[in-house]
RODO-2510 file (C-alpha; in nm, 4 decimals, decimal comma):
residues 461
     n   res          X          Y          Z
     1     m     5,1739    -5,8502     2,8872
     2     s     5,5322    -5,7655     2,9946
     3     t     5,6981    -5,4335     2,8909
     4     p     6,0255    -5,6102     2,7128
     5     l     5,7394    -5,8320     2,5217
     6     r     5,5361    -5,5416     2,4036
     7     f     5,8858    -5,3549     2,2837
     8     l     5,9842    -5,7200     2,1048
     9     l     5,6218    -5,7262     1,9348
    10     a     5,6788    -5,3788     1,7970
    11     l     5,9983    -5,4296     1,6701
    12     i     5,8643    -5,7325     1,4488
    13     s     5,5861    -5,5594     1,3540
    14     g     5,7965    -5,2621     1,1847
    15     g     6,0132    -5,5362     1,0535
    16     l     5,7828    -5,7186     0,8818
    17     a     5,5887    -5,4300     0,7699
    18     v     5,9105    -5,3407     0,5677
    19     f     5,8537    -5,6378     0,3036
    20     a     5,4880    -5,5117     0,2740
    21     f     5,6708    -5,2285     0,0514
    22     p     5,8693    -5,1881    -0,2661
    23     p     6,1048    -5,3742    -0,3435
    24     f     5,9416    -5,6426    -0,1659
    25     s     5,5672    -5,5747    -0,1837
    26     c     5,4490    -5,8633     0,0042
    27     w     5,0928    -5,6452     0,0438
    28     s     5,0141    -5,9457     0,2994
    29     l     5,1989    -5,8682     0,5208
    30     a     5,0171    -5,5413     0,5911
    31     f     4,7519    -5,7748     0,7468
    32     v     5,0177    -5,9736     0,9973
    33     a     5,2099    -5,6038     1,0678
    34     w     4,9698    -5,3932     1,2091
    35     p     4,7647    -5,6526     1,4256
    36     i     5,0612    -5,7004     1,6020
    37     l     5,1878    -5,3573     1,6651
    38     f     4,8208    -5,2910     1,8008
    39     l     4,8382    -5,6217     2,0185
    40     a     5,1533    -5,5088     2,2037
    41     v     5,0018    -5,1516     2,2371
    42     k     4,6662    -5,3029     2,4029
    43     g     4,6720    -5,2141     2,7488
    44     s     4,9903    -5,0113     2,7286
    45     g     4,8944    -4,6604     2,7954
    46     g     5,0021    -4,3548     2,6820
    47     s     5,3340    -4,3117     2,7416
    48     t     5,4122    -4,6534     2,7054
    49     g     5,2182    -4,6732     2,3982
    50     f     5,3599    -4,3607     2,2765
    51     r     5,7500    -4,5704     2,2801
    52     l     5,5821    -4,8490     2,1580
    53     g     5,4586    -4,6562     1,8314
    54     a     5,8132    -4,4819     1,7817
    55     v     6,0013    -4,8151     1,7973
    56     h     5,7798    -4,9430     1,5172
    57     g     5,8416    -4,6181     1,2829
    58     v     6,1891    -4,6278     1,3612
    59     m     6,2211    -4,9770     1,2318
    60     l     5,9718    -4,9344     0,9652
    61     y     6,0914    -4,5886     0,8423
    62     g     6,4596    -4,6881     0,8829
    63     c     6,4563    -4,9851     0,6659
    64     t     6,2741    -4,8491     0,3960
    65     l     6,3879    -4,5326     0,3753
    66     s     6,7158    -4,6243     0,4131
    67     w     6,8094    -4,4186     0,1171
    68     f     6,8048    -4,0965     0,3501
    69     l     7,1599    -4,1993     0,4053
    70     k     7,2457    -4,1273     0,0529
    71     i     7,1020    -3,7780     0,0417
    72     f     7,1429    -3,6508     0,4062
    73     g     7,3885    -3,8291     0,5759
    74     p     7,3790    -3,8871     0,9642
    75     a     7,0872    -3,6447     0,9887
    76     a     6,8801    -3,8838     0,8155
    77     v     6,8927    -4,0623     1,1492
    78     a     6,6636    -3,7297     1,2768
    79     l     6,4306    -3,7562     0,9718
    80     w     6,3506    -4,1297     1,0558
    81     l     6,2902    -4,0134     1,4197
    82     i     6,0601    -3,7315     1,3137
    83     v     5,8683    -3,9208     1,1032
    84     a     5,8376    -4,2099     1,3914
    85     l     5,6737    -3,9674     1,6275
    86     f     5,3502    -3,9629     1,4074
    87     t     5,3404    -4,3130     1,4693
    88     g     5,4316    -4,2886     1,8199
    89     a     5,1632    -4,0274     1,8371
    90     a     4,9097    -4,2675     1,7113
    91     c     4,9806    -4,5474     1,9348
    92     g     5,0069    -4,3310     2,2242
    93     l     4,6247    -4,2429     2,1780
    94     i     4,5118    -4,5383     2,1405
    95     g     4,6982    -4,6898     2,4821
    96     w     4,5766    -4,4115     2,6663
    97     a     4,2049    -4,4506     2,5500
    98     d     4,2371    -4,8089     2,5976
    99     r     4,3631    -4,7640     2,9879
   100     r     4,1388    -4,4831     3,0518
   101     h     3,8066    -4,6458     2,9371
   102     p     3,8736    -5,0080     2,9523
   103     q     3,5035    -5,1012     2,8771
   104     m     3,5166    -4,9099     2,5401
   105     k     3,3642    -5,1319     2,3175
   106     w     3,4589    -4,9110     1,9870
   107     l     3,8067    -4,8848     2,0747
   108     p     3,8846    -5,0614     1,7644
   109     l     3,6988    -4,8140     1,5346
   110     y     3,8498    -4,5092     1,7413
   111     a     4,2177    -4,6580     1,6731
   112     a     4,1823    -4,6769     1,3258
   113     l     4,0216    -4,3115     1,3150
   114     v     4,3528    -4,2038     1,5438
   115     w     4,5945    -4,4113     1,3180
   116     t     4,4618    -4,2429     1,0171
   117     a     4,3919    -3,9174     1,0944
   118     v     4,7858    -3,8833     1,2256
   119     e     4,9046    -4,0245     0,9312
   120     y     4,6785    -3,8019     0,6968
   121     f     4,8276    -3,5115     0,8768
   122     r     5,1715    -3,5963     0,8619
   123     s     5,1759    -3,7036     0,5108
   124     e     4,9899    -3,3937     0,3214
   125     w     4,9706    -3,0815     0,6218
   126     f     5,2747    -3,1392     0,8190
   127     w     5,5774    -2,9075     0,7272
   128     l     5,8100    -3,2121     0,6662
   129     r     5,4978    -3,3968     0,4840
   130     f     5,6046    -3,6995     0,3398
   131     p     5,3522    -3,9582     0,1990
   132     w     5,5690    -4,2619     0,1574
   133     m     5,5199    -4,5948     0,3692
   134     t     5,1556    -4,5951     0,4162
   135     p     4,9211    -4,8810     0,4616
   136     g     4,7651    -4,7764     0,2034
   137     l     5,0580    -4,7849    -0,0364
   138     a     5,1125    -5,0836     0,1053
   139     i     4,8315    -5,2884    -0,0305
   140     g     4,8750    -5,1148    -0,3505
   141     p     4,5900    -4,9726    -0,5861
   142     t     4,2784    -5,1049    -0,5794
   143     w     3,9245    -5,1060    -0,6660
   144     l     3,8847    -4,8883    -0,3031
   145     s     4,0957    -4,6174    -0,4745
   146     p     3,8947    -4,4174    -0,7172
   147     f     3,6202    -4,4110    -0,4266
   148     i     3,8128    -4,3424    -0,1309
   149     g     4,1603    -4,2781    -0,2368
   150     v     4,4955    -4,4389    -0,1049
   151     y     4,3952    -4,2874     0,3165
   152     g     4,0547    -4,4798     0,2949
   153     t     4,2002    -4,7829     0,1835
   154     g     4,4824    -4,7496     0,4671
   155     f     4,2383    -4,6914     0,6635
   156     f     4,0312    -5,0189     0,6308
   157     v     4,3713    -5,1833     0,6389
   158     v     4,4374    -5,0472     1,0094
   159     l     4,0934    -5,1639     1,0893
   160     t     4,1497    -5,5021     1,0257
   161     g     4,4605    -5,4464     1,2648
   162     t     4,2487    -5,2709     1,5343
   163     l     3,9699    -5,5143     1,5293
   164     l     4,1670    -5,8326     1,5321
   165     a     4,4012    -5,6938     1,8463
   166     l     4,1521    -5,4612     2,0302
   167     g     3,7913    -5,5809     1,9324
   168     s     3,5869    -5,8870     2,1209
   169     r     3,5529    -6,2195     1,9909
   170     r     3,2515    -6,1201     1,7089
   171     l     3,4480    -5,8141     1,5892
   172     k     3,7268    -6,0642     1,5501
   173     l     3,5442    -6,2479     1,3218
   174     m     3,4868    -5,9170     1,1364
   175     s     3,8573    -5,8422     1,1313
   176     l     3,8866    -6,1809     0,9277
   177     s     3,5700    -6,0978     0,6770
   178     l     3,7142    -5,7639     0,6420
   179     i     4,0515    -5,8865     0,5793
   180     a     3,9386    -6,1859     0,2979
   181     a     3,7147    -5,8821     0,1211
   182     l     4,0351    -5,6856     0,1044
   183     s     4,2540    -5,9423     0,0017
   184     v     4,0394    -6,0045    -0,3114
   185     l     4,0591    -5,6687    -0,4044
   186     a     4,4009    -5,7104    -0,3638
   187     v     4,4401    -6,0030    -0,5640
   188     n     4,1632    -5,8937    -0,8426
   189     r     4,3205    -5,5546    -0,9108
   190     p     4,1503    -5,3339    -1,2241
   191     a     4,2217    -5,4997    -1,5385
   192     p     4,4213    -5,2966    -1,8218
   193     v     4,2773    -5,0367    -1,9918
   194     r     4,1548    -5,0862    -2,3586
   195     e     4,1028    -4,7805    -2,5172
   196     l     3,9403    -4,6714    -2,8591
   197     g     4,0969    -4,4354    -3,0779
   198     q     4,4464    -4,3422    -3,1638
   199     g     4,5657    -4,1314    -2,8806
   200     i     4,8230    -3,9143    -2,7925
   201     p     5,1796    -4,0711    -2,8949
   202     v     5,4202    -3,9498    -2,6345
   203     l     5,8199    -3,9897    -2,6476
   204     a     5,9742    -3,9913    -2,2929
   205     l     6,3540    -3,9710    -2,2295
   206     q     6,5562    -4,0940    -1,9643
   207     s     6,8925    -3,9690    -1,8833
   208     e     7,0751    -3,8971    -1,5300
   209     q     7,3044    -3,6193    -1,7301
   210     v     7,0249    -3,3809    -1,6961
   211     d     7,2037    -3,2011    -1,9669
   212     f     6,9986    -2,9378    -2,2048
   213     e     7,2162    -3,0551    -2,5076
   214     s     7,1955    -3,3981    -2,4789
   215     y     6,8202    -3,3779    -2,4299
   216     l     6,8021    -3,1782    -2,7578
   217     e     6,9862    -3,3897    -2,9348
   218     t     6,8398    -3,7341    -2,8246
   219     s     6,4966    -3,5934    -2,9261
   220     k     6,6289    -3,4635    -3,2979
   221     a     6,7646    -3,8020    -3,3311
   222     s     6,4292    -3,9857    -3,2920
   223     n     6,1783    -4,0603    -3,5939
   224     f     5,9335    -3,9363    -3,3605
   225     r     5,6819    -3,6994    -3,5070
   226     d     5,2743    -3,5513    -3,4243
   227     g     5,3002    -3,6086    -3,0341
   228     v     5,4254    -3,5166    -2,7066
   229     i     5,7843    -3,4944    -2,6328
   230     l     5,8800    -3,5329    -2,2740
   231     w     6,2009    -3,4378    -2,0880
   232     p     6,2850    -3,4949    -1,7229
   233     e     6,2649    -3,2740    -1,4606
   234     y     6,5294    -2,9601    -1,4407
   235     s     6,5862    -3,0763    -1,8003
   236     a     6,7421    -2,7462    -1,8432
   237     r     6,8829    -2,5724    -1,5018
   238     f     6,8332    -2,2111    -1,6000
   239     e     6,5707    -1,9597    -1,7151
   240     i     6,5456    -2,0827    -2,1018
   241     k     6,2783    -1,8567    -2,2256
   242     s     6,4456    -1,4993    -2,3763
   243     s     6,2881    -1,2009    -2,2167
   244     p     6,3580    -0,8413    -2,1756
   245     e     6,3415    -0,8778    -1,8125
   246     n     6,5934    -1,2104    -1,7654
   247     g     6,7967    -1,0773    -2,0768
   248     n     6,8906    -1,4282    -2,1332
   249     s     7,0284    -1,5128    -2,5188
   250     p     6,7704    -1,6282    -2,7436
   251     r     6,9441    -1,9160    -2,8878
   252     d     6,8555    -2,1895    -2,6533
   253     w     6,4807    -2,1010    -2,6866
   254     i     6,5272    -2,0902    -3,0791
   255     k     6,6382    -2,4223    -3,0576
   256     l     6,3505    -2,5527    -2,8636
   257     a     6,1226    -2,3689    -3,1404
   258     d     6,3023    -2,5551    -3,4256
   259     l     6,2602    -2,8696    -3,2511
   260     v     5,8829    -2,8748    -3,1994
   261     r     5,8661    -2,7498    -3,5560
   262     d     6,0631    -2,9816    -3,7332
   263     k     5,8992    -3,2752    -3,4892
   264     r     5,5163    -3,1486    -3,5511
   265     s     5,4958    -3,1804    -3,1357
   266     v     5,4563    -3,0515    -2,8121
   267     l     5,7676    -3,0357    -2,5695
   268     v     5,6694    -3,0614    -2,2070
   269     f     6,0166    -3,0126    -1,9972
   270     g     6,1411    -2,9218    -1,6692
   271     t     6,3018    -2,5633    -1,6196
   272     m     6,3378    -2,2846    -1,4109
   273     k     6,1547    -1,9625    -1,3742
   274     d     6,3771    -1,6614    -1,2221
   275     l     6,2347    -1,4768    -0,9551
   276     p     6,3326    -1,1672    -0,7583
   277     g     6,6014    -1,2287    -0,4570
   278     g     6,7960    -1,5001    -0,6624
   279     k     6,4895    -1,7398    -0,5889
   280     h     6,2845    -1,9531    -0,8718
   281     y     6,0222    -2,1651    -0,9359
   282     n     6,0941    -2,4973    -1,0603
   283     i     5,8583    -2,5343    -1,3793
   284     a     5,7228    -2,7549    -1,6454
   285     r     5,7171    -2,5649    -1,9371
   286     t     5,4963    -2,6732    -2,2730
   287     l     5,5495    -2,5206    -2,6502
   288     d     5,4760    -2,6313    -2,9631
   289     e     5,4754    -2,4416    -3,3345
   290     s     5,2689    -2,1509    -3,2035
   291     g     5,5000    -2,0693    -2,9191
   292     d     5,5046    -2,0914    -2,5361
   293     l     5,1561    -2,2808    -2,4114
   294     g     5,2052    -2,1957    -2,0583
   295     w     5,4046    -2,3199    -1,7502
   296     h     5,3231    -2,5026    -1,4132
   297     a     5,5232    -2,4514    -1,0855
   298     k     5,5905    -2,7295    -0,8465
   299     n     5,3616    -2,6743    -0,5743
   300     r     5,5799    -2,9272    -0,3156
   301     p     5,9066    -2,8439    -0,3896
   302     v     6,1285    -3,1352    -0,2017
   303     h     6,2571    -3,0495     0,1422
   304     f     6,5837    -2,9434     0,2401
   305     m     6,6904    -2,9159    -0,1309
   306     n     6,7043    -2,5908    -0,3423
   307     d     6,3888    -2,6768    -0,5359
   308     g     6,2282    -2,3406    -0,5811
   309     e     5,9212    -2,2016    -0,4021
   310     p     5,6563    -2,3370    -0,4080
   311     g     5,3803    -2,3021    -0,6458
   312     k     5,0132    -2,2265    -0,5758
   313     s     4,8171    -2,3250    -0,8824
   314     a     4,7626    -2,6389    -1,0214
   315     e     4,5615    -2,6134    -1,3881
   316     p     4,6254    -2,7858    -1,7132
   317     i     4,8358    -2,6875    -2,0064
   318     v     4,5694    -2,6060    -2,3039
   319     t     4,7302    -2,7859    -2,6102
   320     r     4,6022    -2,9087    -2,9555
   321     f     4,5864    -3,2493    -2,8260
   322     g     4,3804    -3,1676    -2,5163
   323     k     4,4103    -3,0329    -2,1622
   324     l     4,7514    -3,1898    -2,0132
   325     g     4,8632    -3,1948    -1,6173
   326     t     5,2105    -3,1371    -1,5940
   327     p     5,2743    -3,1806    -1,2608
   328     i     5,6510    -3,2285    -1,1238
   329     c     5,7840    -3,5286    -0,9531
   330     f     5,7035    -3,4430    -0,6126
   331     d     5,3846    -3,3041    -0,6707
   332     c     5,2322    -3,6663    -0,7584
   333     d     5,3497    -3,7929    -0,4337
   334     y     5,0621    -3,6106    -0,2457
   335     t     4,6909    -3,6662    -0,3561
   336     e     4,5823    -3,3020    -0,3607
   337     v     4,7884    -3,1754    -0,6310
   338     i     4,6854    -3,4382    -0,9076
   339     r     4,3050    -3,4134    -0,7731
   340     r     4,3071    -3,0237    -0,8245
   341     m     4,4504    -3,0814    -1,1693
   342     v     4,1710    -3,3150    -1,2591
   343     a     3,8965    -3,0961    -1,1226
   344     n     4,0158    -2,8135    -1,3300
   345     g     4,0048    -3,0028    -1,6493
   346     a     4,3137    -3,2004    -1,7016
   347     e     4,2518    -3,5028    -1,9212
   348     a     4,5640    -3,6592    -1,9624
   349     f     4,9447    -3,5974    -1,7661
   350     t     5,2776    -3,5663    -1,9092
   351     v     5,5003    -3,5707    -1,5667
   352     p     5,8583    -3,4117    -1,5631
   353     s     6,0268    -3,6166    -1,2620
   354     m     6,4122    -3,6770    -1,1461
   355     d     6,5469    -3,9588    -0,9370
   356     a     6,9033    -3,9345    -0,9020
   357     e     7,1058    -4,2587    -0,9353
   358     t     7,2808    -4,2214    -0,6541
   359     w     6,9525    -4,2354    -0,4680
   360     t     6,9285    -4,6056    -0,4862
   361     a     6,6937    -4,8592    -0,6563
   362     r     6,4781    -4,8721    -0,3507
   363     e     6,3918    -4,5171    -0,3583
   364     h     6,3108    -4,4898    -0,7516
   365     l     6,0614    -4,8573    -0,7188
   366     q     5,9182    -4,6522    -0,4110
   367     h     5,8572    -4,3516    -0,5741
   368     a     5,6976    -4,4873    -0,9177
   369     e     5,4575    -4,6815    -0,6940
   370     l     5,3025    -4,3080    -0,6246
   371     f     5,2192    -4,2420    -1,0016
   372     r     4,9844    -4,5519    -0,9919
   373     h     4,7707    -4,4528    -0,7115
   374     r     4,7437    -4,0979    -0,8509
   375     a     4,6385    -4,2337    -1,1987
   376     l     4,3894    -4,4712    -1,0591
   377     e     4,2086    -4,2306    -0,7708
   378     n     4,1547    -3,9639    -1,0788
   379     g     4,1202    -4,2005    -1,3450
   380     r     4,3969    -4,0856    -1,6163
   381     w     4,6553    -4,1505    -1,8095
   382     f     5,0097    -4,0783    -1,7017
   383     a     5,3463    -4,0439    -1,8811
   384     v     5,6511    -3,9904    -1,6782
   385     a     5,9952    -3,9132    -1,7665
   386     a     6,2627    -3,9502    -1,5221
   387     t     6,5937    -3,8648    -1,4894
   388     s     6,7277    -4,2444    -1,4446
   389     g     6,3733    -4,4156    -1,3701
   390     l     6,1247    -4,4773    -1,3626
   391     t     6,0276    -4,3605    -1,7023
   392     q     5,6923    -4,5577    -1,7529
   393     f     5,3254    -4,5196    -1,9106
   394     i     5,0228    -4,5790    -1,6652
   395     d     4,6588    -4,6531    -1,7524
   396     p     4,3903    -4,4908    -1,5459
   397     h     4,3312    -4,8096    -1,3613
   398     g     4,7026    -4,7774    -1,2036
   399     n     4,8446    -5,0789    -1,4517
   400     r     5,1878    -5,0036    -1,5774
   401     v     5,1732    -5,0372    -1,9530
   402     s     5,5334    -4,9725    -2,0155
   403     q     5,8583    -4,8576    -1,8374
   404     l     6,2192    -4,8253    -1,9118
   405     a     6,4772    -5,0358    -1,7077
   406     l     6,6240    -4,8383    -1,4161
   407     m     6,9603    -4,6606    -1,4314
   408     e     6,9876    -4,6736    -1,8359
   409     e     6,9573    -4,4208    -2,0685
   410     g     6,7199    -4,4214    -2,3055
   411     v     6,3997    -4,3226    -2,4776
   412     l     6,0339    -4,4548    -2,4214
   413     e     5,7461    -4,4464    -2,6726
   414     g     5,4003    -4,4943    -2,5768
   415     v     5,0509    -4,3531    -2,6144
   416     i     4,8041    -4,1677    -2,3676
   417     h     4,4204    -4,1010    -2,4014
   418     l     4,2336    -3,8257    -2,3009
   419     r     3,9451    -3,8461    -2,0451
   420     q     3,6790    -3,5998    -1,9063
   421     d     3,5039    -3,8049    -1,6956
   422     k     3,5810    -3,7618    -1,2770
   423     t     3,5976    -4,0680    -1,0231
   424     f     3,4122    -4,0462    -0,6815
   425     f     3,7377    -3,9609    -0,5416
   426     t     3,7712    -3,6852    -0,7487
   427     t     3,4544    -3,5024    -0,6893
   428     i     3,3966    -3,6070    -0,3129
   429     g     3,6056    -3,9205    -0,2287
   430     w     3,8699    -3,6907    -0,1454
   431     l     3,7103    -3,5648     0,1605
   432     f     3,7211    -3,8935     0,3581
   433     p     4,0436    -3,8528     0,5068
   434     w     3,9029    -3,5018     0,6310
   435     l     3,6068    -3,6788     0,7834
   436     v     3,8534    -3,9089     0,9665
   437     l     4,0488    -3,6336     1,0882
   438     v     3,7255    -3,4612     1,2215
   439     a     3,5741    -3,7229     1,3660
   440     a     3,9183    -3,8683     1,5755
   441     l     3,9454    -3,5024     1,7145
   442     v     3,6078    -3,5101     1,8168
   443     a     3,6304    -3,8773     1,9596
   444     t     3,9520    -3,7620     2,1378
   445     a     3,8012    -3,4648     2,3011
   446     w     3,4627    -3,6654     2,3962
   447     l     3,7169    -3,9655     2,5823
   448     r     3,9153    -3,6779     2,7291
   449     v     3,5972    -3,5480     2,9172
   450     k     3,4359    -3,8359     3,0076
   451     v     3,4493    -3,9743     3,3341
   452     p     3,6668    -4,3214     3,3197
   453     s     3,4751    -4,6285     3,3977
   454     s     3,5432    -4,7607     3,7700
   455     k     3,7263    -5,0665     3,6533
   456     g     4,0829    -4,9780     3,5353
   457     q     4,0724    -4,6042     3,5077
   458     v     4,4027    -4,4289     3,4686
   459     p     4,4589    -4,0686     3,4610
   460     m     4,5453    -3,9323     3,1053
   461     e     4,9470    -3,9741     3,0857
***
């Protein structure tokens, strides 16, 4: 295959992959885009494979994450390139292995392991970790999610592509069977959950104003009683709880105490906790008539923003309704924070979130999907209050039960239910990408020291 044709295929692959994600969500294109990429990489060698993967990544991330321009301006280009370098690294290793060991029958498996390992590191552990736009997200929540999570699902999606592009005729037939099985899962997703019992009423507010008094007055004006009132992230952009240490006025805290007493409700809202040296935690604080019930500090602050110091704990808050997980916005983009909360006893989730209107509807829709994956992976109800959307209720099967329209102010009432059972993913399935990472490292080391076959051997590039 000529080099120009390889790069054309890489561009086509990245362009097709764009339509697999929101707002288009044509999940079937995941089974087209990635095989084309691996076909381009086949026999390319390490350095060319790296460039092909980077081209694919720039096309994919530059288009899907075009809203970066609204936030970071021209610096968005650098961020797209950084994320694309990981795609390049995976394809570089695949191209290198193919050229160094051309008779390697298990190349498709190696390629899927390397892709998933690099993707997992990029998404969850890299300094600029950003777990958006992965093949597992493209296929959407399926019955694989509560067993092996989004990265396990992504592994099998990629495996279909590597088998088609890099495998023998027999393996190609196997790939078609795997595509058929995954397609069946994508079409027949988990059905809506029908819970017995009354559940916990929740009133979720959506407003772009991010104004404490506005949220307070809206809550007071509602007829809501005996439930959980949920405000978005940074509803109060200051340390609201009065104490001798911070010296704040007690008036705002008294207003909240009056609200929860009058509504006989629990309030979960986004605010700040001051730290020495002018720093702060971005927290979700919970209170009821008895007083302050506790707070959670955001574990995953948003990069390059004044979003506070990273919290370490992932404990639920004990309320009279049960143990509520109160992660904040970006916490729910990652598998680890929610899983730890469930492992520590969280029975349902009430999430303050923020998506600014200026970040475009595309960003809002992409972000909203991540909550569905977390719900199904861990088998928990979610109530999410976002500033301009998507405010939503999600059942333990990842189905969106109700939502408010994007970019509109309003309130959304719904019901969540408590669950104590744990999914396979919560208990042990979360280790799947770890095992893939170890397997990829071991396999790469072995291929590096193994003497290349006499046919077509090429030194490591």
